[in-house]
VOLO-781146 format. One line per 8 residues: number of its first residue (from 1); for each residue x, y, z negated of C-alpha. Coordinates in Angstrom, 1 decimal, decimal comma. Each point is the difference from the previous one (the first is absolute). Example, Ala and Ser with C-alpha at 12.3 -4.5 7.8 and 13.67 -1.06 7.14 Angstrom:
2
1	12,3 -4,5 -7,8 ~ 1,4 3,4 0,7;
// end
This chain:
222
1	1,2 6,5 -25,9 ~ 3,7 0,7 -0,7 ~ 2,0 2,5 2,2 ~ 1,8 -3,0 1,4 ~ -2,7 -1,9 1,1 ~ -1,5 3,4 1,6 ~ 3,4 0,1 2,2 ~ -0,3 -3,5 1,3;
9	-1,6 -0,8 3,3 ~ -3,7 -1,3 -0,9 ~ 0,3 -2,9 2,5 ~ -3,1 -1,5 -1,1 ~ -2,1 2,8 0,8 ~ 1,5 0,8 3,4 ~ -0,6 -3,7 0,9 ~ -3,8 0,3 -1,3;
17	0,0 2,9 2,1 ~ 1,3 -1,4 3,2 ~ -1,9 -3,3 -0,1 ~ -3,5 2,2 -0,4 ~ 0,9 1,3 3,6 ~ 1,4 -3,1 1,4 ~ -3,6 -1,6 -1,1 ~ -1,8 2,6 0,7;
25	1,2 1,3 3,0 ~ -1,6 -0,6 3,5 ~ 2,5 1,7 1,8 ~ 2,4 -3,3 -1,3 ~ -0,6 -3,5 1,5 ~ 3,7 -0,9 0,7 ~ 3,6 1,5 0,1 ~ 1,0 2,1 0,8;
33	-2,8 2,4 -0,2 ~ -0,6 3,9 0,9 ~ 0,7 1,7 -2,7 ~ -1,4 3,5 0,9 ~ -3,1 -2,0 0,4 ~ -0,6 -0,8 -3,6 ~ 1,2 3,2 -1,0 ~ -2,9 1,6 1,6;
41	-2,2 -2,7 -1,2 ~ 1,0 0,1 -3,4 ~ 1,1 3,5 -0,6 ~ -0,9 3,7 1,1 ~ 3,6 0,3 0,9 ~ 1,0 1,2 3,5 ~ 3,4 -1,2 1,7 ~ 1,7 2,6 2,2;
49	3,3 -0,3 1,6 ~ 2,8 2,1 -0,9 ~ -0,4 1,6 3,4 ~ -3,3 1,4 -0,7 ~ 1,1 1,2 -3,8 ~ 0,6 3,2 1,8 ~ -3,7 0,4 0,4 ~ -0,5 0,2 -3,7;
57	3,1 2,3 -0,5 ~ 2,1 -2,7 -1,2 ~ 3,8 -0,1 0,2 ~ 0,8 -3,4 0,6 ~ 3,6 0,7 -1,1 ~ -1,3 0,4 -3,6 ~ -1,4 -3,1 -0,5 ~ 3,1 -1,8 -0,9;
65	-1,5 -3,6 1,8 ~ 1,2 -1,1 3,3 ~ -2,6 -2,2 0,1 ~ -3,8 1,2 -1,3 ~ -1,0 1,9 -3,2 ~ -3,4 0,5 -1,7 ~ -0,8 3,7 -0,6 ~ -3,1 1,9 -0,9;
73	-1,0 3,0 2,1 ~ -3,5 2,0 -1,2 ~ -0,7 -2,8 -1,9 ~ 0,0 -2,7 2,7 ~ 2,5 -2,6 -0,1 ~ 2,3 -0,4 3,2 ~ 2,7 -2,7 1,0 ~ 2,2 1,4 1,7;
81	2,3 -2,7 2,2 ~ 2,8 0,4 2,2 ~ -1,4 -1,0 3,4 ~ 3,7 -0,6 1,8 ~ 0,7 -2,9 -2,3 ~ 0,7 -2,6 2,4 ~ -1,2 -2,9 -2,1 ~ -3,7 -0,5 -0,4;
89	0,9 -2,5 -2,6 ~ 2,0 2,7 -2,4 ~ -2,9 2,5 0,9 ~ -2,6 -2,5 -1,4 ~ 2,1 -0,5 -3,9 ~ 0,4 3,9 0,0 ~ -4,1 0,6 0,5 ~ -0,4 -2,5 -2,4;
97	2,4 1,4 -2,2 ~ -1,8 3,3 -0,1 ~ -3,4 -1,8 -0,2 ~ 1,3 -1,5 -3,2 ~ 0,7 3,3 -1,6 ~ -3,4 1,1 0,6 ~ -1,5 -3,1 -1,5 ~ 1,8 0,2 -2,9;
105	-0,6 3,7 -0,7 ~ 3,4 0,7 0,1 ~ 1,0 3,8 -1,4 ~ 3,0 0,1 2,6 ~ 1,2 3,3 -1,6 ~ 0,6 -1,9 -3,2 ~ 3,6 -0,3 0,8 ~ 0,8 -1,9 -3,4;
113	-2,4 -2,9 1,6 ~ 1,3 0,1 3,5 ~ 1,9 -2,9 -0,1 ~ -2,6 -2,1 -1,7 ~ -2,6 1,0 2,5 ~ 2,2 -0,6 3,2 ~ 0,5 -3,8 -1,6 ~ -3,7 -0,1 -0,3;
121	-0,6 1,1 3,8 ~ 2,2 -2,3 1,2 ~ -1,5 -2,7 -1,6 ~ -3,3 0,6 0,8 ~ 1,3 0,6 3,5 ~ 1,6 -3,3 -0,1 ~ -3,1 -1,6 -1,1 ~ -2,1 1,1 2,5;
129	2,2 -0,7 3,1 ~ 1,1 -3,7 -1,5 ~ -2,6 -0,9 -3,1 ~ 1,8 -2,2 -2,2 ~ -2,7 -2,3 -0,7 ~ 0,3 -0,9 3,8 ~ 3,7 -0,1 -0,3 ~ -0,2 -2,3 -2,6;
137	-2,3 -2,4 2,1 ~ 2,2 -0,2 2,4 ~ 2,7 -1,1 -2,7 ~ -2,3 -2,2 -1,1 ~ -0,3 -1,5 3,2 ~ 3,8 -0,5 0,6 ~ 1,1 3,1 1,6 ~ 3,0 1,7 -0,8;
145	-0,6 3,5 -0,8 ~ 3,1 2,2 1,2 ~ 0,2 3,6 1,4 ~ 0,1 -1,7 3,6 ~ -3,5 -1,7 -0,6 ~ -1,6 2,9 -1,3 ~ 1,2 2,1 3,1 ~ -1,6 -2,9 2,1;
153	-2,7 -0,6 -1,6 ~ -1,4 3,4 -1,4 ~ 1,7 2,0 3,1 ~ 1,5 2,3 -2,7 ~ 3,5 1,9 0,1 ~ 3,3 -1,8 -1,5 ~ -0,4 2,6 -3,0 ~ -3,8 -0,5 -0,5;
161	1,0 -3,6 -0,6 ~ 2,6 0,4 -2,4 ~ -1,9 2,4 -1,9 ~ -2,8 -3,0 0,3 ~ 2,7 -2,3 -1,5 ~ 1,2 2,3 -2,8 ~ -3,6 0,6 -1,1 ~ -1,1 -3,8 -0,4;
169	-0,6 -1,7 -3,2 ~ -0,9 3,3 -1,6 ~ -3,2 -1,8 -0,9 ~ -0,7 -3,3 -1,4 ~ -2,2 -1,7 2,6 ~ 0,3 -3,0 -2,4 ~ -1,7 1,9 -2,8 ~ -3,5 1,7 1,4;
177	-3,1 0,7 -1,6 ~ -3,0 -1,8 1,8 ~ -1,1 3,2 1,7 ~ 3,8 0,7 1,1 ~ -0,2 -3,3 1,2 ~ -3,1 0,4 1,9 ~ 1,6 3,2 1,7 ~ 3,3 -2,2 1,0;
185	-2,4 -2,6 1,4 ~ -2,4 2,4 2,0 ~ 3,4 1,1 1,6 ~ 1,1 -3,3 0,9 ~ -3,4 -0,6 1,7 ~ 0,0 3,3 1,9 ~ 3,2 -1,0 1,4 ~ -0,3 -3,3 0,5;
193	0,4 0,0 3,6 ~ 3,2 2,1 0,0 ~ 1,5 -2,6 -2,7 ~ -1,4 -3,0 2,3 ~ 2,2 1,7 2,8 ~ 3,1 -0,3 -1,6 ~ -0,3 -3,0 -2,1 ~ -2,7 -2,1 0,9;
201	-1,5 -2,3 -2,6 ~ 0,8 -3,4 0,2 ~ -2,7 -2,6 0,9 ~ 0,6 -1,6 -3,5 ~ 0,0 3,0 -1,9 ~ -2,6 1,2 -2,8 ~ 0,4 2,0 -2,4 ~ -3,6 -0,3 -2,3;
209	0,5 3,0 -1,7 ~ 0,3 2,0 3,3 ~ -3,3 -1,4 1,2 ~ -1,7 0,4 -2,9 ~ 0,6 3,6 0,0 ~ -0,8 0,2 3,5 ~ -3,4 -1,1 -0,8 ~ -0,7 1,9 -2,4;
217	1,0 3,2 2,0 ~ -2,4 -1,4 3,0 ~ -2,6 -0,3 -2,7 ~ 0,2 3,6 -1,2 ~ -0,4 1,4 3,8 ~ -3,6 -1,7 0,1;
// end
């Protein structure tokens, strides 16, 4: 692997990590979802407000972030978040962003990689809150993908919607392996009710490939 490759965001790996949580988490069955419950389910991280940071002898003025930050104290991972942010939508993105740093095992002391890590964490948060597979399906059903609709459908902030639009098409969903396609279809199956609530299938709509994949998924449950 060349230096240039190392210095580039690994969108494929981030997508795989986010997809794994989207498929396996019992805390996610629609959008929006409780990020703190997912963090508790999938990690040993605890979430603490900036207000409670003083309990750990932490100076929040040294955080360098107005929203949230991931820190390790005495070997324990903690995400401190700003409880005074009035918009829960923004808070959800910030918490997912910090979760992304943890899941991707970013060395946040590596200043040379900081910009790359930030892009990966943003991509992770965007995929968690607004899965591209779901967006692609809505597009197939005739929906317009823009900032206004993403905000309305997924209950995210305008800034988060813009991040999602910026990170779309980093992965070629038309050239996926069989295993990757199975994960994509699992996500569509899991969030089918959510998708149908936005763009109901037409009575004459039939996608044989999709139905075949759904049946394989059903068979795997037996």
